[in-house]
C-alpha positions as CSV (number, residue, x, y, z in Angstrom):
1,M,96.6,93.6,86.4
2,E,98.6,90.9,85.1
3,N,101.7,92.9,86.2
4,V,100.5,92.9,89.9
5,I,99.7,89.2,89.9
6,Q,103.2,88.4,88.4
7,W,104.9,90.7,90.8
8,A,103.2,88.9,93.8
9,K,104.1,85.6,92.5
10,D,107.7,86.5,91.7
11,R,108.2,87.7,95.4
12,G,106.2,85.1,97.2
13,V,103.7,87.6,98.5
14,K,100.5,86.3,100.2
15,E,98.9,89.5,101.2
16,I,98.7,93.1,99.7
17,A,97.3,95.9,101.7
18,T,95.8,99.1,100.0
19,A,93.8,101.9,101.1
20,Y,90.0,101.2,100.8
21,A,88.0,102.8,98.0
22,A,84.3,102.9,98.8
23,V,83.1,103.7,95.2
24,G,84.3,104.7,91.7
25,P,86.8,103.4,89.3
26,V,89.5,102.5,91.9
27,A,87.1,100.6,93.7
28,D,86.0,98.7,90.5
29,V,89.6,97.9,89.8
30,L,90.3,96.8,93.4
31,S,87.3,94.4,93.3
32,E,88.4,92.9,89.9
33,I,92.0,92.4,91.0
34,E,91.1,91.0,94.4
35,V,89.2,88.1,92.7
36,R,92.0,87.5,90.3
37,L,94.7,87.7,93.2
38,A,92.6,85.2,95.2
39,E,93.0,82.9,92.2
40,H,96.7,82.8,92.9
41,D,96.2,82.5,96.6
42,V,97.1,86.3,97.2
43,R,94.8,87.9,99.6
44,L,94.0,91.6,99.0
45,I,93.5,93.8,102.3
46,Q,91.7,97.2,102.0
47,L,92.4,99.4,105.0
48,R,90.0,101.9,106.3
49,R,90.8,104.7,108.8
50,S,88.8,104.9,112.2
51,Y,87.5,108.3,111.2
52,D,86.3,106.9,107.9
53,E,84.4,104.1,109.5
54,A,82.9,106.6,111.9
55,C,81.9,109.1,109.3
56,W,80.7,107.1,106.2
57,P,77.5,105.7,107.6
58,H,76.6,109.4,108.1
59,A,77.8,110.8,104.7
60,T,74.8,109.5,102.5
61,R,73.5,112.9,101.3
62,G,76.3,115.3,101.6
63,Y,78.1,117.3,104.1
64,F,75.1,119.1,105.7
65,K,73.6,115.7,106.5
66,L,76.9,114.4,108.1
67,R,77.5,117.9,110.0
68,Q,74.8,117.1,112.6
69,H,76.8,114.0,113.5
70,I,80.1,115.5,114.1
71,P,79.9,115.9,117.8
72,G,79.1,112.3,118.1
73,I,81.7,111.2,115.8
74,L,84.3,113.3,117.8
75,R,83.1,111.8,120.9
76,Q,83.4,108.3,119.3
77,L,86.9,109.0,118.2
78,R,87.7,110.5,121.5
79,V,88.8,113.8,119.7
80,R,88.7,116.8,122.1
81,A,88.0,120.3,121.0
82,Q,91.0,122.7,121.0
83,V,90.1,126.3,122.2
84,A,92.3,128.9,120.5
């Protein structure tokens, strides 16, 4: 973690962007490093894709719970089905 802070300071970095991690060890590290970077006036931005935003609220109990929401999610994302 100190390496990231020093790297940002050496280069005058004010923002670092990374993919969003919802849970798990990566989320824990990102949460910790976000606080530490803020102490040095560096902002950590976690990016989420539009389909993650659309799916995650429905993915609370596995795929089968999510499956029933797929048609609405596809409409929300403006994804049209392709007929083979």
